[in-house]
N, C-alpha and C positions, 0 to 999 in steps of 0.2 A: 215438344217431344211426345210421341204416342205413349199412352198409359198401359199398353199391352205388355204383359210380362210372361216369363216362362213359368208354367205351373206344374209341369211334370215332376214325378218323383226322381230324386237323385241321391246318391250316397257316395261318400269318400271311397276311393279304391282300397282294397285290402293289401296287405304286405306282399302277397304273392303276385298280384297284378303290378304293383310298383316295382317289384324286383324284375319282372319280365320287361317292363318298360325301360328301366335303367340299363339292363343288359342289351336290349335292342338298340338303344341310343348309343351305347358304348361301342358296340361292334358295327352296326349298320348305319347309324346316324339318323334313323327314323324308327317309328313304331306304329303299327296299326292297332287301334284301341277297340274297334268293334262298335256295335250299336250303342248310341249314347243319348240321343234325343227322341222324344215321342213324336208321333205323327203330327199332333197339334203344335208342338214346339217348332217343328220344321216349317209348318204352315205359317206360323206367326213371324218367324224370322224371314222366310221367303217373301211374305207380303211386305215387310218393312223394306227389304232390299229393292223390290220392284217399285215401291212407292218413291223411294229416294232416287232411284235411277231415272225415273220419269218426271221428277219434280223440276219444273222449268226454273223456279226461283233459285234452286241450288245450282243448276247447270249454268246460270248466268253469273253466279258468284265466283268469278275467276280468281279473285284475291284469296279466297279460302281454299283453293286447290282441292275441292271436294271430289272431283272426278278426273282421273288421268287414264283415259282410253278404256281401262277395264277395272279401275280401283277406286273405291269410295272410302274416304278417310273418316276417322273419328266417329264410327258408327254409334258409340256409346252416347254421343250427343243427340243423335237423331231419334233413337227409339229405345224405350226402356228394356225391351226384350234383349237387345244387344248389350246394353249395360249389364243386365243381370246374367248374361251368358258368361261374363268374366269370372263370376264366382259360382257358376253352375257346376256342381260336382259331376265327375271327378276332376275337372280341369284345373281348379286352383290347387288342389292337393298334389296333383302331378307336377304342376309348375313349382310349387314349394319344395317338393322332394328333389327336383333336378337343380333348381336355381337358388334355393335357400328360403328360409322363412320370411325374409324381408324383401323378397322379389316384388316386382310391380309390373303393371301393364306398360309395355313399351309403345304399342300402337294397336289399333283395331281397324284394319282395313277389310272391306268386303269386296270380293272379286266377282265381277259380272262379265263373263266372256260371251259376247254375242257370237253368232255363227261367223266363222272366218277369223276369229280373234284367238291369239295364243302367243306364247313367248318362247324364247330360246333358253338354252342351258345357262344357269347363273347361280351365283351366291346372293343371298339377300344382304345388301350393303357390301362392306369390305371383307377381304380375307383377313381374319383376325390373328392368325398364327402363321404368317408366311414363311416359306422355306425356299431355298434356291431350286431352280427348275431341274437341276441334275440330281436331286435327292429323291428318295423313294417315299417320302411322306413321314408323318409322325409315327412313333412307336405305338402299335396297336395295344400293347400291354400297359401303356402309360399315356393315354390320349389327353390332349388339352381339354380343359373343362368346357362344358356347354355354357355359354353365356346368354344365348337368345334361343328361346323355344317357341316355335310356331305350332299352334294347334288349329287344325282345319276341321270344319264340320260341313261336308257337302249338303246342299239343300236341294240338289237334283241328283238323280242316279248317275254315277260314273262307274258303273259296274261292268262295262265292256270296253275294249280298246277303242272302239269307234266313238265313244262318248268323251274322249279326251281326259282321262284321269291324270292326276298328278303323277309325274314320273321322277324317280330319284336314281342316282348311281350309288348303291350300297357301299359304305365304307369311305366314300369320298370326302367326308368331313375330316379325314386324316391327311388329305392331299397336301395341305399347306399352300394351295394355289387355286386360282379360278379354273373353271373347266376350259379346255382348249377351244379357242375361237373357231366357229364354223363347222364343228363336228356335230353330226346328227346323232351319233351313237357313241359318246365318249365312254371310256373304260378307266377304271382305277384298280390296280392289283388284280387284273383279269376278271373284274366284275363289271358287267354292263348295265344299262338301264332296266329298271323294273317299274311296272305300273302299280299304283296303289288303288286297286279296285274297291269301290265302296258304294253302298246304297245311301240315299238321302237319310240323314240322321246318324250315320256312322261318324267316326272321328279318327284322325291320325295326327301324329305329331312328328316334328323333325327339328334337328339342330340346324340353325340357319346357315351353317358352314357346309352342309351337304349339297352336292350338285343336284339341282332339280329344275323342273320346268312344268308349265302348264301347256300341253300341246295345242295346236290349232284346233279349235272347235269345228268339226266337220259335220255336225248335226244341224237340224233346222231350228233348234231351241237353244236359249241361252244356258250357259253353265254357271251355276251359282255356288259360291263358297263363302261361308261365314267362318267365324272363329276369333282368335285373339293371339297376339304376339306378346309373350312375357319375357322379361329380362332380369338379370341380376341387378340389384339396386345400384351398383357402381356404374351401370350404363344409364345415360340420360334417357328420359322418355322422349318420344318423337311426336309431339303434338304441334303441328304447324299452326301458327308461325313462330314456334319455339319460344324464345325468351319473351316475346310479346303475347304469348298465348294466355288467355284467361278462361278457365273452365266455367261454363255457364252454371248459374246457381241451380237450375232444374236438375242437373246431373246428380247433385248431392241429395235430392229429396228421397227420403226413405233408405238411404245407403247405410248399411251397418259398418262396424269398425273394420272388418276384413276387406270389404269392397272399397272403403275409403282409402285403405292402405294401398290396394292394388291401383287405385286411381292416382296415387302419389302423395297422400297425406301421411307421411312417415313420421316416426319419432326421431328425435335428434340422434345423429350418428357420429362417426369418427370425424367427419369434416363439417359438422354443423347439423 
């Protein structure tokens, strides 16, 4: 693992920012966080992504499932900068405010969209709170709790529509179903897709139940997204190959108590 780390200044969010994030997640299912990483931090993370993407040894390791067309898994194993990103403020405090003080890292995938690569509308994983198709969705005044929070930090500018920014359908985390198949512009409660325009080093977060997509990259350059996926402790961490996964010893080097907990070193709980 590279010994480069994140050296920029960071601070926990104040209550005003946390309040805005909570409300945006409650109403819209996502929140734009603004500039969060320094230019040097963006460069360090971007270099790590490119290095891994072009690492032939990793590409040949099919058993590890490190690369799936545009996704590189378990970045905390590969480079210390990604490991330290997990507890780079304000991200851990936001995660704890939404998911609880005992939340953890569920996964850390980095997305490398080459020209011509993109995806359709989807939920990450399953619909957690399904409803019959003939219902209007969950009550906006009493929404289901957020159990998985994705925080993305673009490492390339996605500040115009032609640069394929992440798109979401606001409020669709209340739908209780997956987005309709084959629709390019799905709507929920009369709200259609919006693009989260961002510069490299900005950040945004969303409930994994909101309908979202990464549009096809129509530029000549790859689109790079870093970040971390946090979940409530009650949800299992997703480190392939799951029950057979063994975290490499180097990941623990220099990790403080908070980072160790995010990596899964919990205290005893209700079920052990």
